[in-house]
C-alpha positions as a Python dict, from the first residue, in 0.01 Angstrom:
ca = {
    (1, 'M'): (0, 0, 0),
    (2, 'N'): (139, 263, -242),
    (3, 'I'): (-51, 269, -578),
    (4, 'D'): (230, 461, -742),
    (5, 'N'): (464, 174, -675),
    (6, 'T'): (225, -76, -796),
    (7, 'Q'): (156, 125, -1104),
    (8, 'S'): (533, 169, -1164),
    (9, 'Q'): (578, -221, -1137),
    (10, 'M'): (300, -299, -1384),
    (11, 'R'): (458, -44, -1640),
    (12, 'K'): (809, -200, -1588),
    (13, 'G'): (664, -537, -1676),
    (14, 'V'): (544, -441, -2013),
    (15, 'L'): (837, -202, -2099),
    (16, 'E'): (1057, -440, -2312),
    (17, 'F'): (747, -554, -2494),
    (18, 'C'): (652, -208, -2576),
    (19, 'I'): (1000, -108, -2690),
    (20, 'L'): (1046, -408, -2921),
    (21, 'S'): (687, -321, -3064),
    (22, 'I'): (815, 29, -3147),
    (23, 'I'): (1147, -104, -3310),
    (24, 'K'): (953, -382, -3498),
    (25, 'Q'): (781, -111, -3698),
    (26, 'G'): (1120, -6, -3842),
    (27, 'E'): (1446, 136, -3732),
    (28, 'A'): (1432, 346, -3429),
    (29, 'Y'): (1659, 608, -3288),
    (30, 'P'): (1624, 603, -2904),
    (31, 'S'): (1486, 959, -2877),
    (32, 'D'): (1212, 857, -3126),
    (33, 'I'): (1131, 555, -2890),
    (34, 'I'): (1112, 794, -2584),
    (35, 'E'): (871, 1014, -2774),
    (36, 'K'): (640, 729, -2911),
    (37, 'M'): (639, 590, -2541),
    (38, 'K'): (530, 945, -2413),
    (39, 'E'): (262, 969, -2667),
    (40, 'A'): (125, 643, -2533),
    (41, 'K'): (149, 774, -2178),
    (42, 'L'): (421, 544, -2081),
    (43, 'D'): (694, 776, -1989),
    (44, 'I'): (1059, 636, -1989),
    (45, 'L'): (1395, 804, -1915),
    (46, 'E'): (1706, 772, -2118),
    (47, 'G'): (1867, 629, -1808),
    (48, 'T'): (1611, 338, -1841),
    (49, 'L'): (1608, 312, -2195),
    (50, 'Y'): (1976, 282, -2289),
    (51, 'P'): (2073, 7, -2050),
    (52, 'L'): (1768, -188, -2180),
    (53, 'L'): (1858, -125, -2557),
    (54, 'T'): (2212, -258, -2458),
    (55, 'R'): (2085, -571, -2293),
    (56, 'L'): (1855, -642, -2596),
    (57, 'K'): (2147, -591, -2835),
    (58, 'N'): (2385, -813, -2604),
    (59, 'A'): (2106, -1091, -2630),
    (60, 'E'): (2119, -1064, -3017),
    (61, 'L'): (1762, -957, -3019),
    (62, 'L'): (1857, -608, -3163),
    (63, 'T'): (2128, -475, -3400),
    (64, 'Y'): (2214, -110, -3466),
    (65, 'R'): (2387, 108, -3737),
    (66, 'W'): (2553, 443, -3711),
    (67, 'V'): (2416, 728, -3916),
    (68, 'E'): (2594, 1049, -3961),
    (69, 'S'): (2410, 1362, -3837),
    (70, 'S'): (2434, 1716, -3980),
    (71, 'S'): (2334, 1856, -3643),
    (72, 'G'): (2576, 1674, -3398),
    (73, 'P'): (2747, 1339, -3339),
    (74, 'P'): (2643, 1019, -3536),
    (75, 'R'): (2314, 860, -3433),
    (76, 'K'): (2257, 497, -3342),
    (77, 'Y'): (1963, 344, -3498),
    (78, 'F'): (1826, 5, -3366),
    (79, 'S'): (1644, -259, -3558),
    (80, 'M'): (1540, -611, -3466),
    (81, 'T'): (1736, -930, -3561),
    (82, 'E'): (1578, -1252, -3678),
    (83, 'K'): (1633, -1379, -3338),
    (84, 'G'): (1453, -1064, -3202),
    (85, 'E'): (1152, -1118, -3438),
    (86, 'L'): (1111, -1486, -3298),
    (87, 'F'): (1142, -1342, -2955),
    (88, 'Y'): (890, -1082, -3004),
    (89, 'K'): (621, -1332, -3148),
    (90, 'E'): (654, -1542, -2824),
    (91, 'L'): (631, -1209, -2625),
    (92, 'E'): (324, -1107, -2834),
    (93, 'S'): (167, -1436, -2781),
    (94, 'T'): (230, -1419, -2395),
    (95, 'W'): (98, -1073, -2383),
    (96, 'N'): (-240, -1163, -2573),
    (97, 'E'): (-286, -1464, -2327),
    (98, 'L'): (-227, -1244, -2032),
    (99, 'A'): (-447, -954, -2143),
    (100, 'N'): (-723, -1198, -2218),
    (101, 'A'): (-716, -1356, -1893),
    (102, 'V'): (-696, -1038, -1714),
    (103, 'H'): (-988, -906, -1922),
    (104, 'Q'): (-1181, -1212, -1846),
    (105, 'L'): (-1111, -1184, -1470),
    (106, 'T'): (-1199, -822, -1439),
    (107, 'Q'): (-1506, -856, -1636),
    (108, 'N'): (-1628, -1145, -1433),
    (109, 'S'): (-1548, -968, -1111),
    (110, 'S'): (-1755, -666, -1198),
    (111, 'T'): (-2057, -881, -1243),
    (112, 'I'): (-2051, -1056, -906),
}
């Protein structure tokens, strides 16, 4: 088995939740999202982020606004919609249940 592939799949599974967690804290510019993900040791490429943001926007979980920039083209800042907030709460609940279950199982397996 290839550990790199397994690790990659695990990260992909939580990517959407992590990105929504960042945007939930306040309006976010894509490069800021990438930077926060890197700080958390969850590297993400623009080629992965932009399609995901578009999908979340098309699902009406996110909205955006354009902001003029003095150093280049206008910037698109993303924020969560009311529908996105509700979706996030469901994801957070699912994550907590999953994390607790995994923690319980891994703790029990180390004592066997």
